[in-house]
N, C-alpha and C positions, 0 to 999 in steps of 0.2 A: 154238696161245700164242704170243705174240707172240715174236721174237725174246728180245727184253731181257729178261724173264721166262725163256728156255730157259735164259739164259749165270750168272742168276739163283742158278736150282736147280741146272744146275754147278757151280754157285764152293762152296754152300753143303752138296756133295754132297762137292765137295774136304775143305773142311772139319770135316766127318765127323769124314773116314776121315786124316788125318790127328788130328785133336783126338785121336776117341772113345779114353775108356778111361786119358786126360790132363786131371781133369778143370778145370787150373784156364785150361788149352788149347782144354777144351772148353762153356764157361761162356755163350758169348757167343751161341751157335747154339742153348741150348730144349732140349736135350735134354734127354727125359723119357721114362721106364722106365713101358709099359702094361702089366705085363706079367701077367698074373693072378697070387694067391697060389697059392702050389707049381706050381706050373707047370710043363718044361723046359725048355720054346724059352725066351728072350728078346726081348724084339719090348718095339723104341723109337718110339722121334717127335719130329724136329725140325720149327720151324715152320720156313716159310718166305711169311716178311710177316706179319700179320695173319689172314688166312685160308686160306692153305695151308701143310699136313701133308705131310710123308714117311716115311713106316712101313719102319723098319728092322729087320731081325735080326742076331744075331753068331752065326754058324756057326765049329766052332773054336774058337775065342775067340778066334779074329783075322782071318776071314773078316767084310764086313758084306753084305748083302743087301736091294736096297732092291727094294722090297714096292710098297708106289703111293704115288699123290701125290694129298691131296685134302682135301677141310670137313673138318672137325667130324663132320658125317653121317656124309660116305663112309669113312670113317675109320671109325667107331661101329657100322658095316655091317659093313667088313673084318673089326673083330673078330670079330665077333658071328661069323658066318660061317666063322673061323679054329677060334674055341672052343670 
């Protein structure tokens, strides 16, 4: 990936880390809950631009674990394999 795109991804990760759990702060990051109903795992995505999505989970209510970066189709495949 180009350096500018990597920098943008780092900025989004930092925005998610500082704003997660504070709806007014993370409104601009486009965080969306992808967890299946009844699932014990909390899976979220945030958008990076129009085509890329960053997938993360919340561990022990305060630790964010970033799993992957991909397109809509790649995210669907990841969720299917995880679930």
